[in-house]
LOKELUM-197864 format. One record per residue (C-alpha): residue in one letter; x, y, z. Coordinates in steps of 0.5 Angstrom, whole numbers, always signed. Layout:
// residues N
+---+-------+-------+-------+
| r |     u |     v |     w |
+---+-------+-------+-------+
| A |     X |     Y |     Z |
...
+---+-------+-------+-------+
This chain:
// residues 279
+---+-------+-------+-------+
| r |     u |     v |     w |
+---+-------+-------+-------+
| X |  +239 |  +174 |  +300 |
| X |  +240 |  +170 |  +307 |
| X |  +248 |  +172 |  +308 |
| X |  +245 |  +179 |  +307 |
| X |  +240 |  +178 |  +313 |
| X |  +245 |  +175 |  +317 |
| X |  +250 |  +181 |  +316 |
| X |  +244 |  +186 |  +318 |
| X |  +242 |  +182 |  +324 |
| X |  +249 |  +182 |  +327 |
| X |  +250 |  +189 |  +326 |
| X |  +243 |  +191 |  +329 |
| X |  +245 |  +186 |  +335 |
| X |  +252 |  +190 |  +336 |
| X |  +249 |  +197 |  +336 |
| X |  +243 |  +194 |  +341 |
| X |  +248 |  +192 |  +345 |
| X |  +253 |  +197 |  +345 |
| X |  +248 |  +203 |  +345 |
| X |  +250 |  +207 |  +351 |
| X |  +257 |  +207 |  +347 |
| X |  +254 |  +209 |  +341 |
| X |  +250 |  +215 |  +345 |
| X |  +257 |  +217 |  +348 |
| X |  +260 |  +217 |  +342 |
| X |  +254 |  +221 |  +338 |
| X |  +254 |  +226 |  +344 |
| X |  +262 |  +228 |  +343 |
| X |  +261 |  +229 |  +335 |
| X |  +255 |  +233 |  +336 |
| X |  +258 |  +239 |  +340 |
| X |  +253 |  +245 |  +339 |
| X |  +247 |  +240 |  +340 |
| X |  +249 |  +236 |  +346 |
| X |  +247 |  +242 |  +350 |
| X |  +240 |  +243 |  +347 |
| X |  +238 |  +236 |  +348 |
| X |  +234 |  +237 |  +354 |
| X |  +231 |  +243 |  +352 |
| X |  +228 |  +240 |  +345 |
| X |  +226 |  +234 |  +349 |
| X |  +222 |  +239 |  +354 |
| X |  +220 |  +244 |  +348 |
| X |  +218 |  +239 |  +342 |
| X |  +218 |  +232 |  +346 |
| X |  +223 |  +230 |  +342 |
| X |  +228 |  +225 |  +344 |
| X |  +234 |  +226 |  +340 |
| X |  +238 |  +220 |  +343 |
| X |  +232 |  +215 |  +342 |
| X |  +231 |  +217 |  +335 |
| X |  +238 |  +217 |  +333 |
| X |  +238 |  +210 |  +335 |
| X |  +232 |  +208 |  +331 |
| X |  +234 |  +211 |  +325 |
| X |  +240 |  +207 |  +325 |
| X |  +236 |  +201 |  +326 |
| X |  +232 |  +203 |  +320 |
| X |  +238 |  +204 |  +316 |
| X |  +242 |  +198 |  +317 |
| X |  +236 |  +194 |  +316 |
| X |  +234 |  +198 |  +309 |
| X |  +227 |  +200 |  +311 |
| X |  +227 |  +205 |  +306 |
| X |  +219 |  +207 |  +307 |
| X |  +220 |  +207 |  +315 |
| X |  +226 |  +212 |  +314 |
| X |  +222 |  +216 |  +309 |
| X |  +215 |  +216 |  +314 |
| X |  +221 |  +217 |  +320 |
| X |  +223 |  +223 |  +317 |
| X |  +217 |  +226 |  +315 |
| X |  +214 |  +226 |  +322 |
| X |  +221 |  +229 |  +325 |
| X |  +220 |  +235 |  +319 |
| X |  +213 |  +236 |  +322 |
| X |  +215 |  +236 |  +329 |
| X |  +222 |  +240 |  +328 |
| X |  +217 |  +245 |  +324 |
| X |  +211 |  +246 |  +329 |
| X |  +216 |  +247 |  +335 |
| X |  +220 |  +252 |  +331 |
| X |  +227 |  +248 |  +332 |
| X |  +233 |  +251 |  +328 |
| X |  +234 |  +246 |  +322 |
| X |  +242 |  +247 |  +322 |
| X |  +241 |  +244 |  +329 |
| X |  +238 |  +238 |  +326 |
| X |  +243 |  +238 |  +320 |
| X |  +249 |  +237 |  +325 |
| X |  +245 |  +232 |  +329 |
| X |  +244 |  +227 |  +323 |
| X |  +251 |  +228 |  +320 |
| X |  +254 |  +226 |  +327 |
| X |  +249 |  +220 |  +327 |
| X |  +253 |  +219 |  +320 |
| X |  +260 |  +220 |  +323 |
| X |  +258 |  +216 |  +329 |
| X |  +255 |  +210 |  +325 |
| X |  +261 |  +209 |  +321 |
| X |  +266 |  +210 |  +327 |
| X |  +262 |  +203 |  +330 |
| X |  +262 |  +200 |  +323 |
| X |  +270 |  +201 |  +323 |
| X |  +271 |  +199 |  +330 |
| X |  +267 |  +192 |  +328 |
| X |  +272 |  +191 |  +322 |
| X |  +278 |  +192 |  +326 |
| X |  +275 |  +188 |  +332 |
| X |  +274 |  +182 |  +326 |
| X |  +267 |  +182 |  +329 |
| X |  +265 |  +183 |  +322 |
| X |  +270 |  +184 |  +317 |
| X |  +269 |  +187 |  +311 |
| X |  +272 |  +186 |  +304 |
| X |  +272 |  +191 |  +299 |
| X |  +265 |  +189 |  +296 |
| X |  +262 |  +189 |  +302 |
| X |  +265 |  +195 |  +304 |
| X |  +262 |  +199 |  +298 |
| X |  +255 |  +195 |  +299 |
| X |  +255 |  +198 |  +306 |
| X |  +257 |  +205 |  +304 |
| X |  +252 |  +205 |  +299 |
| X |  +247 |  +203 |  +304 |
| X |  +249 |  +207 |  +310 |
| X |  +250 |  +213 |  +306 |
| X |  +243 |  +213 |  +302 |
| X |  +239 |  +211 |  +308 |
| X |  +242 |  +218 |  +312 |
| X |  +241 |  +222 |  +305 |
| X |  +234 |  +220 |  +304 |
| X |  +232 |  +221 |  +312 |
| X |  +235 |  +228 |  +311 |
| X |  +232 |  +229 |  +304 |
| X |  +225 |  +228 |  +307 |
| X |  +226 |  +231 |  +313 |
| X |  +227 |  +238 |  +309 |
| X |  +221 |  +237 |  +304 |
| X |  +217 |  +235 |  +310 |
| X |  +219 |  +241 |  +314 |
| X |  +219 |  +246 |  +308 |
| X |  +212 |  +243 |  +307 |
| X |  +209 |  +245 |  +314 |
| X |  +212 |  +251 |  +314 |
| X |  +210 |  +253 |  +307 |
| X |  +202 |  +251 |  +310 |
| X |  +203 |  +256 |  +316 |
| X |  +206 |  +261 |  +312 |
| X |  +200 |  +261 |  +307 |
| X |  +195 |  +260 |  +313 |
| X |  +198 |  +266 |  +316 |
| X |  +197 |  +270 |  +310 |
| X |  +190 |  +268 |  +309 |
| X |  +189 |  +270 |  +316 |
| X |  +193 |  +277 |  +315 |
| X |  +189 |  +278 |  +308 |
| X |  +182 |  +277 |  +312 |
| X |  +184 |  +282 |  +318 |
| X |  +187 |  +287 |  +313 |
| X |  +180 |  +287 |  +310 |
| X |  +175 |  +287 |  +315 |
| X |  +168 |  +288 |  +312 |
| X |  +163 |  +289 |  +319 |
| X |  +156 |  +288 |  +318 |
| X |  +152 |  +294 |  +321 |
| X |  +145 |  +292 |  +319 |
| X |  +143 |  +286 |  +314 |
| X |  +144 |  +291 |  +308 |
| X |  +149 |  +296 |  +310 |
| X |  +156 |  +294 |  +311 |
| X |  +163 |  +298 |  +313 |
| X |  +170 |  +297 |  +311 |
| X |  +175 |  +301 |  +315 |
| X |  +182 |  +301 |  +311 |
| X |  +188 |  +303 |  +315 |
| X |  +196 |  +303 |  +313 |
| X |  +199 |  +304 |  +306 |
| X |  +195 |  +300 |  +300 |
| X |  +199 |  +297 |  +295 |
| X |  +197 |  +294 |  +288 |
| X |  +197 |  +287 |  +292 |
| X |  +193 |  +289 |  +298 |
| X |  +188 |  +292 |  +293 |
| X |  +187 |  +286 |  +289 |
| X |  +186 |  +282 |  +296 |
| X |  +181 |  +288 |  +297 |
| X |  +177 |  +287 |  +291 |
| X |  +177 |  +279 |  +291 |
| X |  +174 |  +280 |  +298 |
| X |  +169 |  +285 |  +297 |
| X |  +166 |  +282 |  +292 |
| X |  +166 |  +275 |  +295 |
| X |  +163 |  +279 |  +301 |
| X |  +158 |  +283 |  +297 |
| X |  +155 |  +276 |  +294 |
| X |  +155 |  +272 |  +301 |
| X |  +152 |  +277 |  +305 |
| X |  +148 |  +280 |  +300 |
| X |  +150 |  +287 |  +301 |
| X |  +146 |  +293 |  +299 |
| X |  +151 |  +299 |  +301 |
| X |  +158 |  +298 |  +302 |
| X |  +161 |  +304 |  +306 |
| X |  +169 |  +304 |  +305 |
| X |  +173 |  +309 |  +310 |
| X |  +179 |  +311 |  +308 |
| X |  +181 |  +316 |  +314 |
| X |  +186 |  +311 |  +316 |
| X |  +190 |  +312 |  +309 |
| X |  +195 |  +317 |  +309 |
| X |  +197 |  +316 |  +301 |
| X |  +195 |  +311 |  +295 |
| X |  +199 |  +310 |  +289 |
| X |  +196 |  +312 |  +282 |
| X |  +195 |  +305 |  +280 |
| X |  +191 |  +303 |  +287 |
| X |  +187 |  +310 |  +286 |
| X |  +185 |  +307 |  +279 |
| X |  +184 |  +300 |  +282 |
| X |  +179 |  +303 |  +288 |
| X |  +175 |  +306 |  +282 |
| X |  +174 |  +299 |  +279 |
| X |  +172 |  +296 |  +286 |
| X |  +166 |  +301 |  +286 |
| X |  +165 |  +299 |  +279 |
| X |  +165 |  +291 |  +281 |
| X |  +161 |  +293 |  +287 |
| X |  +155 |  +297 |  +283 |
| X |  +155 |  +291 |  +278 |
| X |  +153 |  +287 |  +283 |
| X |  +147 |  +291 |  +286 |
| X |  +151 |  +294 |  +292 |
| X |  +152 |  +302 |  +292 |
| X |  +159 |  +304 |  +294 |
| X |  +160 |  +310 |  +300 |
| X |  +167 |  +313 |  +300 |
| X |  +168 |  +317 |  +307 |
| X |  +174 |  +320 |  +310 |
| X |  +178 |  +322 |  +304 |
| X |  +184 |  +326 |  +306 |
| X |  +186 |  +332 |  +302 |
| X |  +192 |  +329 |  +300 |
| X |  +189 |  +323 |  +297 |
| X |  +183 |  +328 |  +294 |
| X |  +189 |  +332 |  +290 |
| X |  +192 |  +325 |  +287 |
| X |  +185 |  +324 |  +285 |
| X |  +184 |  +330 |  +282 |
| X |  +190 |  +330 |  +279 |
| X |  +189 |  +324 |  +275 |
| X |  +182 |  +327 |  +272 |
| X |  +178 |  +322 |  +276 |
| X |  +172 |  +323 |  +280 |
| X |  +167 |  +318 |  +285 |
| X |  +161 |  +322 |  +282 |
| X |  +158 |  +317 |  +278 |
| X |  +162 |  +311 |  +282 |
| X |  +160 |  +312 |  +289 |
| X |  +157 |  +317 |  +294 |
| X |  +162 |  +321 |  +298 |
| X |  +161 |  +323 |  +306 |
| X |  +166 |  +327 |  +310 |
| X |  +166 |  +322 |  +315 |
| X |  +164 |  +315 |  +317 |
| X |  +160 |  +318 |  +323 |
| X |  +156 |  +321 |  +318 |
| X |  +155 |  +316 |  +313 |
| X |  +153 |  +311 |  +319 |
| X |  +148 |  +317 |  +321 |
| X |  +145 |  +317 |  +315 |
| X |  +144 |  +310 |  +313 |
| X |  +142 |  +308 |  +319 |
| X |  +137 |  +313 |  +319 |
| X |  +134 |  +310 |  +313 |
| X |  +134 |  +303 |  +316 |
| X |  +130 |  +305 |  +321 |
| X |  +125 |  +309 |  +317 |
| X |  +124 |  +303 |  +313 |
+---+-------+-------+-------+
């Protein structure tokens, strides 16, 4: 154990004393990254050269927890600033090659000669440490990106189901664009939650911005009005286009018992705002 610690200290001292040589060699190995170092520093405040030196120190001293934590921080930084993973992979592999270049140099100069047993032990230490860094970096990067995508998806879903309060009892849901089964599921979930949260008495769903609906979506829309009615909320459908009306009638469906229909959103608002003002 004591001999191992002495070896580690010799290696670390050597890399500290030859830091500039290490960096020069590293830059010659990472051709594509070399010209982006200053840009990456400006964009993400990521100092690749200092980080490379830090990684070498952690690997040589077998600080596994430090390697993992360092990789997680690097992964988040890389993902947060939308930096390309291929550059990071090239950089880390260049660090690996450069590290081995100087370890070989140490052996050739007889500063720290290695017998076969020590060599294989060193090979395992170095490559396991670099691989551990890469694995944790990719996991951290992916986890950050997944959370970002999820939050963006949630934001898009909220924006795609914009329930707008008109009075304390009446809300409007203007829908635009294509509605597929996934979006109709999102609409159902959001509508029922908002009816409960806002205690909506009347929900006006304006479909004037919808050009077409799949059969499944039409059936789902009927279920949404059923669910709203079960929660004590009246549904009003406005802006039905002729193409959608034909699709509904071909299916033998009708909104008569499920929801009130109005030609336009303006007509529905005038009717319900007048009722609210009278009350």
